[in-house]
C-alpha positions as CSV (number, residue, x, y, z in Angstrom):
1,L,145.1,99.5,-2.9
2,T,146.6,102.7,-1.6
3,L,150.2,102.7,-0.4
4,P,149.3,102.5,3.3
5,R,146.9,99.6,2.6
6,F,149.4,97.7,0.5
7,V,152.1,98.1,3.2
8,Q,149.6,96.9,5.9
9,L,148.5,94.0,3.8
10,M,152.1,92.9,3.3
11,D,152.9,93.5,7.0
12,N,149.9,91.2,8.1
13,F,151.0,88.6,5.5
14,V,154.6,88.2,6.6
15,G,154.0,88.6,10.4
16,E,156.3,90.0,13.0
17,H,159.3,87.6,13.2
18,I,160.1,87.1,9.5
19,S,163.8,87.3,8.6
20,L,165.1,90.0,6.3
21,P,166.2,87.5,3.6
22,A,162.6,86.1,3.5
23,V,161.3,89.7,3.0
24,K,163.7,90.2,0.2
25,R,162.6,87.0,-1.5
26,L,159.0,87.9,-1.2
27,T,159.7,91.4,-2.6
28,A,161.5,89.8,-5.6
29,F,158.7,87.3,-6.1
30,I,156.0,90.1,-6.2
31,K,158.1,92.2,-8.6
32,G,158.6,89.3,-10.9
33,E,155.1,87.9,-10.8
34,Y,153.0,91.2,-10.7
35,K,152.2,92.1,-14.3
36,Q,149.9,94.8,-15.6
37,T,148.6,94.7,-19.2
38,K,148.4,97.9,-21.3
39,E,144.6,97.8,-21.1
40,E,144.7,97.6,-17.2
41,K,147.2,100.5,-17.1
42,M,145.0,102.6,-19.3
43,E,141.9,101.7,-17.3
44,Q,143.7,102.7,-14.1
45,L,144.9,106.0,-15.6
46,E,141.4,106.8,-16.8
47,K,140.0,106.1,-13.3
48,V,142.5,108.4,-11.7
49,H,141.7,111.1,-14.3
50,R,138.0,110.6,-13.7
51,M,138.3,110.9,-10.0
52,S,140.5,114.0,-10.3
53,H,137.9,115.5,-12.7
54,V,135.0,114.9,-10.3
55,A,137.0,116.4,-7.4
56,Q,137.8,119.6,-9.5
57,R,134.1,119.9,-10.6
58,K,133.0,119.6,-7.0
59,Q,135.4,122.3,-5.9
60,L,134.3,124.6,-8.8
61,L,130.6,124.2,-7.9
62,E,131.2,124.7,-4.2
63,A,133.0,128.0,-4.9
64,L,130.1,129.0,-7.1
65,F,127.6,128.2,-4.3
66,E,129.6,130.3,-1.9
67,K,129.7,133.2,-4.3
68,W,125.9,133.1,-4.6
69,D,125.5,132.5,-0.8
70,S,127.1,135.9,0.0
71,S,125.4,136.1,3.4
72,A,126.7,132.6,4.4
73,C,123.2,131.4,5.3
74,G,124.0,127.9,4.0
75,S,121.2,127.6,1.4
76,L,119.9,129.2,-1.8
77,D,116.4,130.0,-2.8
78,L,115.4,127.5,-5.5
79,E,113.0,129.8,-7.4
80,E,115.6,132.6,-7.4
81,V,118.2,130.2,-9.0
82,V,115.5,128.9,-11.5
83,A,114.6,132.5,-12.4
84,V,118.2,133.3,-13.3
85,L,118.8,130.0,-15.1
86,S,115.7,130.5,-17.2
87,T,117.6,133.2,-19.1
88,F,120.6,130.9,-19.8
89,E,121.5,130.9,-23.6
90,G,118.7,133.4,-24.2
91,G,116.1,131.1,-22.6
92,M,116.8,128.3,-25.0
93,G,117.2,125.8,-22.2
94,K,113.9,126.3,-20.3
95,E,112.6,122.8,-21.1
96,A,115.9,121.2,-19.9
97,L,115.6,123.4,-16.8
98,M,112.1,122.3,-15.9
99,K,112.9,118.6,-16.5
100,A,116.0,118.9,-14.2
101,K,113.9,120.7,-11.6
102,E,111.3,118.0,-11.7
103,Q,114.0,115.3,-11.3
104,L,115.6,117.2,-8.4
105,C,112.3,117.6,-6.5
106,S,111.8,113.9,-7.0
107,R,115.2,113.2,-5.5
108,Y,114.7,115.7,-2.7
109,P,111.0,115.6,-1.8
110,Q,111.4,118.3,0.8
111,L,112.4,120.9,-1.9
112,S,108.8,121.5,-3.0
113,R,108.0,122.3,0.7
114,V,110.9,124.5,1.8
115,G,112.3,125.7,-1.6
116,K,115.9,125.8,-0.3
117,L,118.9,124.4,-2.1
118,S,121.8,123.1,0.0
119,S,125.3,123.1,-1.6
120,K,125.0,119.5,-2.6
121,A,121.5,119.9,-4.0
122,F,122.7,122.9,-6.0
123,Q,125.6,120.9,-7.5
124,I,123.3,118.1,-8.5
125,F,120.8,120.5,-10.0
126,L,123.4,122.0,-12.3
127,E,124.6,118.5,-13.3
128,L,121.0,117.5,-14.1
129,I,120.6,120.6,-16.2
130,A,123.8,119.9,-18.1
131,S,122.8,116.3,-18.8
132,K,119.7,117.5,-20.6
133,F,121.6,119.6,-23.2
134,T,123.0,118.1,-26.4
135,G,126.8,118.3,-26.6
136,K,129.5,117.6,-24.0
137,E,128.3,117.8,-20.4
138,D,131.6,119.3,-19.2
139,E,131.3,122.2,-21.6
140,T,127.7,122.9,-20.6
141,I,128.8,122.8,-16.9
142,D,131.6,125.3,-17.6
143,N,129.1,127.6,-19.5
144,L,126.6,127.4,-16.7
145,V,129.3,128.2,-14.1
146,R,130.5,131.2,-16.2
147,F,126.9,132.4,-16.6
148,L,126.0,132.1,-13.0
149,T,129.2,133.7,-11.8
150,E,128.6,136.7,-14.0
151,S,125.0,136.9,-12.8
152,V,126.0,137.7,-9.2
153,E,128.1,140.7,-8.3
154,Q,129.6,141.3,-4.9
155,S,131.2,144.5,-3.5
156,H,134.6,144.4,-1.9
157,T,133.1,145.2,1.5
158,K,130.5,142.5,1.2
159,S,133.2,140.0,0.1
160,L,135.2,140.8,3.3
161,Q,132.1,140.5,5.4
162,S,131.2,137.2,3.9
163,S,134.8,135.9,4.3
164,A,134.8,136.8,8.1
165,R,131.4,135.2,8.6
166,R,132.5,131.9,6.9
167,K,135.5,131.7,9.2
168,W,133.2,132.0,12.3
169,L,130.9,129.4,10.9
170,Q,133.8,127.1,10.2
171,D,134.8,127.5,13.9
172,I,131.5,126.0,14.9
173,Q,132.1,122.9,12.7
174,Q,135.7,122.6,14.0
175,A,134.4,122.7,17.6
176,A,132.1,119.7,16.8
177,E,134.9,117.7,15.1
178,T,137.4,118.2,18.0
179,S,135.1,117.9,21.0
180,G,134.5,114.1,21.1
181,T,130.8,113.8,22.0
182,S,130.5,117.0,24.1
183,M,128.1,119.7,22.9
184,E,129.5,122.4,25.2
185,P,132.3,123.6,22.8
186,V,129.7,123.8,20.0
187,Y,127.3,126.0,22.1
188,K,130.2,128.2,23.0
189,A,131.3,128.5,19.4
190,V,127.8,129.5,18.3
191,I,127.5,132.2,21.0
192,R,131.0,133.5,20.1
193,A,130.2,133.6,16.4
194,L,127.0,135.7,17.1
195,S,129.0,138.1,19.4
196,Q,131.8,138.5,16.9
197,D,129.4,139.4,14.1
198,M,127.5,141.8,16.3
199,E,130.8,143.6,17.1
200,A,132.0,143.6,13.4
201,H,128.7,144.1,11.4
202,G,125.9,144.8,13.9
203,D,126.7,148.3,15.2
204,N,127.7,146.7,18.5
205,K,124.1,146.1,19.5
206,R,123.8,144.4,22.9
207,T,122.0,141.2,22.2
208,S,121.0,138.1,24.0
209,A,121.2,134.7,22.2
210,Y,119.9,131.3,23.1
211,I,119.4,127.8,21.7
212,A,116.5,125.6,22.7
213,L,115.9,122.1,21.5
214,L,112.8,120.1,21.1
215,E,112.3,117.1,23.4
216,E,109.6,114.7,24.4
217,N,107.4,116.1,27.1
218,Q,107.4,113.2,29.6
219,L,106.6,115.1,32.8
220,S,103.5,117.0,31.7
221,P,102.1,115.7,28.3
222,E,98.9,117.5,28.9
223,Q,100.8,120.7,28.0
224,G,101.8,119.2,24.6
225,Q,103.7,116.2,23.3
226,V,106.9,118.1,22.9
227,C,108.6,121.0,24.7
228,L,111.6,123.3,24.2
229,R,114.5,123.1,26.6
230,Y,117.0,126.0,26.7
231,M,120.4,124.4,26.3
232,A,122.7,127.4,25.9
233,C,122.6,131.2,26.1
234,T,124.7,134.3,26.5
235,T,126.3,134.6,29.9
236,D,124.1,137.4,31.3
237,D,121.0,135.4,30.6
238,A,122.1,132.1,32.1
239,P,120.6,132.6,35.7
240,H,117.0,133.0,34.5
241,L,117.1,131.1,31.1
242,L,119.5,128.1,31.1
243,N,117.6,124.7,31.3
244,Q,114.2,126.4,31.4
245,V,111.4,124.6,29.5
246,L,108.9,126.3,27.2
247,H,105.5,124.5,26.7
248,R,103.0,125.0,23.9
249,D,100.4,126.4,26.3
250,M,102.8,129.2,27.5
251,K,103.2,132.6,25.9
252,G,105.8,132.8,23.2
253,V,106.4,132.8,19.4
254,S,108.9,129.9,19.3
255,F,106.4,127.2,18.6
256,A,104.9,129.4,15.8
257,A,108.4,129.5,14.2
258,I,108.6,125.7,14.5
259,D,105.2,125.1,13.1
260,Q,105.6,127.5,10.2
261,G,109.2,126.5,9.5
262,K,110.4,130.0,9.0
263,P,111.9,132.9,11.1
264,I,109.6,135.1,13.2
265,Y,110.7,138.7,13.8
266,V,109.0,140.9,16.4
267,P,110.4,144.4,16.0
268,E,108.8,145.7,19.2
269,V,108.2,143.1,21.9
270,Q,106.3,145.5,24.1
271,L,103.5,145.8,21.5
272,H,103.3,142.2,20.5
273,G,101.3,140.7,23.5
274,N,102.5,137.1,23.0
275,V,106.2,137.2,24.0
276,H,107.4,135.1,27.0
277,F,109.7,137.1,29.3
278,W,111.9,134.7,31.3
279,N,113.4,137.4,33.6
280,S,110.6,138.1,36.0
281,E,112.7,140.7,37.8
282,C,112.9,143.0,34.7
283,P,110.3,145.9,35.2
284,E,107.6,145.9,32.6
285,E,108.5,149.4,31.3
286,E,112.0,148.1,30.5
287,R,110.7,145.2,28.4
288,K,111.5,146.9,25.1
289,G,113.4,145.8,22.0
290,S,113.4,143.3,19.1
291,L,113.0,139.5,19.1
292,L,114.0,137.1,16.4
293,V,113.3,133.4,16.5
294,L,114.7,131.1,13.8
295,P,113.9,127.4,13.4
296,L,116.8,124.8,13.4
297,Y,116.5,122.2,10.6
298,D,118.1,118.8,10.2
299,A,119.4,117.5,6.8
300,H,115.8,116.5,5.9
301,W,114.5,120.0,6.7
302,R,112.7,118.8,9.9
303,V,112.7,121.3,12.7
304,F,114.5,120.2,15.9
305,G,114.8,123.4,17.9
306,I,115.2,127.2,17.7
307,L,117.9,129.9,17.8
308,G,116.6,133.1,19.4
309,L,118.1,136.6,19.6
310,D,116.7,139.7,21.3
311,T,117.9,143.3,22.0
312,L,116.0,143.7,25.3
313,Q,119.3,144.6,27.1
314,D,120.3,147.2,24.5
315,E,119.7,150.8,25.7
316,C,119.1,152.1,22.2
317,Q,115.3,152.3,21.7
318,K,115.4,151.3,18.0
319,S,117.6,148.3,18.0
320,I,116.4,146.2,15.1
321,F,117.8,143.3,13.1
322,L,118.8,144.0,9.5
323,T,118.2,141.7,6.6
324,H,121.9,140.8,6.2
325,E,122.1,140.0,9.9
326,I,119.1,137.7,9.7
327,S,120.6,135.9,6.7
328,F,123.8,135.3,8.7
329,Y,121.8,134.0,11.7
330,E,120.3,131.5,9.2
331,G,123.8,130.5,8.4
332,V,124.6,130.1,12.1
333,C,121.5,127.8,12.3
334,H,122.8,125.7,9.4
335,A,126.3,125.5,10.9
336,F,124.9,124.6,14.3
337,S,122.7,121.9,12.8
338,K,125.6,120.3,11.0
339,A,127.7,120.4,14.2
340,Y,124.9,119.1,16.4
341,H,124.1,116.2,14.1
342,H,127.9,115.4,13.8
343,I,127.9,115.0,17.6
344,C,124.7,112.9,17.4
345,M,126.3,110.7,14.8
346,R,129.3,110.1,17.0
347,E,127.0,109.3,20.0
348,N,125.1,106.8,17.8
349,V,128.4,105.2,16.7
350,L,129.4,104.9,20.3
351,Q,126.0,103.4,21.1
352,V,126.5,100.8,18.3
353,A,130.0,100.0,19.7
354,A,128.7,99.7,23.3
355,T,125.9,97.3,22.2
356,A,128.3,95.3,20.1
357,L,130.8,94.9,23.0
358,D,127.9,93.8,25.3
359,W,127.0,91.1,22.8
360,L,130.7,90.0,22.4
361,Y,131.7,89.8,26.0
362,P,130.0,86.5,27.1
363,R,131.0,84.8,23.9
364,T,134.8,85.5,23.9
365,P,136.4,84.9,27.3
366,S,139.9,84.8,25.7
367,I,139.7,88.6,24.9
368,H,141.3,90.6,27.7
369,T,140.3,94.2,26.9
370,V,138.7,96.1,24.1
371,T,139.4,99.9,23.8
372,T,137.3,101.9,21.3
373,Y,138.7,105.0,19.7
374,L,137.1,107.7,17.4
375,V,139.2,109.5,14.8
376,A,139.1,113.4,14.9
377,P,141.0,116.2,13.2
378,G,144.1,117.3,15.1
379,K,146.5,120.3,14.8
380,D,148.3,121.1,11.5
381,K,146.1,118.8,9.4
382,N,147.1,115.7,11.5
383,Y,144.5,113.7,13.3
384,A,144.0,112.5,16.8
385,L,142.5,109.4,18.3
386,Y,139.9,109.8,21.1
387,K,139.7,107.0,23.6
388,V,135.9,106.8,24.2
389,I,135.1,103.3,25.6
390,T,137.3,100.8,27.7
391,T,136.0,97.3,28.3
392,D,137.8,94.8,30.5
393,N,137.6,91.0,30.7
394,T,134.7,91.1,33.2
395,G,132.5,92.9,30.7
396,Q,132.7,96.2,32.7
397,K,132.6,99.2,30.4
398,E,133.9,102.7,31.0
399,I,132.5,105.3,28.7
400,H,134.8,108.4,28.8
401,S,132.7,111.6,29.0
402,S,136.0,113.5,28.6
403,P,137.9,111.4,26.1
404,V,141.6,110.8,26.4
405,V,143.3,112.3,23.3
406,L,146.1,110.3,21.6
407,L,148.5,112.1,19.2
408,R,150.9,110.1,17.0
409,E,154.1,111.8,18.1
410,E,153.3,111.2,21.8
411,N,152.3,107.5,21.5
412,L,155.0,105.6,19.7
413,L,153.9,102.3,21.4
414,R,150.5,102.8,20.0
415,D,151.7,103.6,16.5
416,Y,149.8,100.5,15.3
417,L,146.6,102.3,15.9
418,F,147.6,105.1,13.6
419,K,148.8,102.6,11.0
420,C,145.3,101.0,11.2
421,T,143.8,104.5,10.7
422,D,146.0,105.3,7.7
423,S,145.5,102.0,5.9
424,S,141.9,101.4,7.1
425,E,142.9,97.8,7.3
426,V,143.1,95.3,10.2
427,T,146.5,95.6,12.0
428,L,148.0,92.7,14.0
429,I,150.9,93.5,16.5
430,S,152.5,92.3,19.7
431,V,153.4,95.0,22.3
432,Y,155.5,93.7,25.2
433,G,154.3,90.2,24.6
434,E,150.6,91.2,24.5
435,H,148.9,90.6,21.2
436,H,146.6,93.2,19.7
437,I,144.1,93.2,16.8
438,A,143.3,96.7,15.7
439,V,140.1,96.8,13.6
440,P,138.8,99.9,11.8
441,L,135.2,101.1,11.5
442,H,134.8,102.7,8.1
443,D,132.7,105.7,7.1
444,L,130.8,105.7,3.8
445,S,133.9,106.6,1.7
446,R,135.9,103.8,3.5
447,Q,138.0,106.2,5.6
448,T,138.6,105.2,9.2
449,L,135.9,106.5,11.5
450,G,136.9,104.6,14.7
451,I,139.0,101.7,15.9
452,F,138.4,98.6,18.1
453,D,141.8,97.8,19.8
454,I,141.3,94.2,20.9
455,S,143.9,92.7,23.3
456,I,144.0,88.9,23.4
457,G,146.9,88.8,25.9
458,Q,149.7,86.3,25.2
459,N,147.5,84.2,22.9
460,K,148.6,84.6,19.3
461,K,145.0,83.9,18.1
462,L,141.5,83.3,19.4
463,P,139.9,79.8,19.6
464,P,138.0,79.2,16.3
465,Q,134.5,79.8,17.7
466,E,135.5,83.0,19.5
467,Q,137.2,84.2,16.3
468,K,134.0,83.5,14.4
469,D,131.9,85.4,17.0
470,L,134.4,88.3,16.9
471,Q,134.1,88.5,13.1
472,K,130.3,88.4,13.3
473,M,130.3,91.2,15.8
474,L,132.6,93.4,13.7
475,K,130.6,92.8,10.6
476,M,127.3,93.7,12.3
477,A,128.9,96.8,14.0
478,Q,130.1,98.0,10.6
479,A,126.7,97.5,9.0
480,A,125.0,99.4,11.9
481,C,127.5,102.3,11.7
482,S,127.1,102.5,7.9
483,E,123.3,102.7,8.5
484,V,123.8,105.5,11.0
485,L,125.9,107.5,8.5
486,Q,123.6,106.8,5.6
487,R,120.6,108.1,7.5
488,S,122.4,111.4,8.1
489,L,122.6,112.1,4.3
490,E,120.2,114.8,2.9
491,E,118.7,112.5,0.2
492,T,118.2,109.5,2.5
493,Q,114.8,109.0,4.1
494,P,115.1,107.0,7.4
495,S,113.4,103.6,7.3
496,Q,112.7,101.2,10.2
497,V,112.7,97.4,10.1
498,L,112.0,96.6,13.7
499,E,109.2,98.2,15.7
500,A,111.6,99.1,18.5
501,E,113.5,101.4,16.0
502,C,110.7,103.9,16.1
503,E,111.9,105.0,19.5
504,A,113.5,108.4,18.9
505,N,116.4,108.2,21.4
506,L,120.0,106.9,21.6
507,R,118.9,103.4,22.2
508,H,117.9,103.3,18.6
509,A,121.5,103.1,17.3
510,G,122.1,100.1,19.6
511,I,118.9,98.4,18.2
512,L,120.4,98.7,14.7
513,F,123.2,96.3,15.7
514,H,120.6,93.7,16.8
515,R,118.5,94.3,13.7
516,F,121.4,93.4,11.4
517,M,122.2,90.4,13.6
518,L,118.6,89.3,13.3
519,Q,118.5,89.8,9.6
520,E,121.6,87.6,9.1
521,L,120.1,84.9,11.3
522,R,116.9,85.0,9.1
523,E,119.0,84.6,6.0
524,C,120.8,81.6,7.5
525,V,117.6,79.8,8.4
């Protein structure tokens, strides 16, 4: 138990109207009865030490990854890392290296196809190598880190460039974490990062940038099962590009980048012959410049769209993209993918919550309202609560497209919601005679992801059957949310149980709730 969880547990146990002498008696009782053996104390200290050690190692390996990833592209070339590691300790550890590589590729099957190491895969790779050597694993890790640090050199200028670029990439992630379920701030952050880099490191080239995402082609499937829809672009290009759709049977190199799974660079578009020009008003003699199309990957290295850049509006006749720029754009793709899938995860959690509330409403007439909140980072390392769904006692739901933001210092009467978030435990309270049950939804590390704020009016508790149905709903909602989060991990391959889960849209997350409900029913029969 953490301190907030212990306090909340005691608060729930004693209730609201307990007298001060009773609290003192309970405190004295716990102090007198709680005993910890020497073995338990040592075990607890060892656990704390182990957790601290794991956190320090993670920090060390993340810093090493960043040093190697000087262009901030978000991944390292597997064979390049293997080539350097093959000279570790004079090449004595080649056998250990090959065994570790084999294990890593077994754990991440996509590695053999794409050959790219994420930060997490890089850390696991080094830990696997260290485990193959005789001697202490920690010492081997330290030696590997020292060796790899010395193997990569970085000039002061390059270090400053890398630092600035990481800041812009972090802004993309921050936009996702603080925008509720809206993609608009993320798109703006991506375009801003590209513009800032062009000003600082790209000789002020005048570039156009755009993001197009794959979607099912429902209107004209004869032109291909999927199409690309342009979701965001630089301001000047919006009139002729935004919301346009590119089909496979149209001119363009975007689908080639998707199929090949690697960037396609066209240094002179006027000589290529297969470039699609969206601005029909632009004279043919002015259609000159470079074009770069990069695929967007999800955590499983599946392509879900493209990032495109061109210099058609630049007056310089030889505006080309340099290698360090292309590497940074790959980093932008990686940052956008993380941000995009973070928003998708939140939408899926909302879909689970909405489905769960639909199931609950006809079974619990004693519940007055349920308000659903999501937790998001706030200012100065504090967090905020985003009100995303409000459900009344008629079952009517309002899903807030622009969520109401609650900050702790501005909502003293709703402090119980923040206590629930801190402790990640159920919180019971009465506000002006109205009883509330605040129930957390946990992420995979048991931190609070969201909250159901359930109002039962002046009733102190629900009737037994309604309480049972509420507990069942909360259990299934948590299981479905955990499944949503699990599927977003790099090493997890999605699996379907019900045929309806194969539908690739937002309804899928809601189906997960019914899947877990059905599985429990089967177990009970």
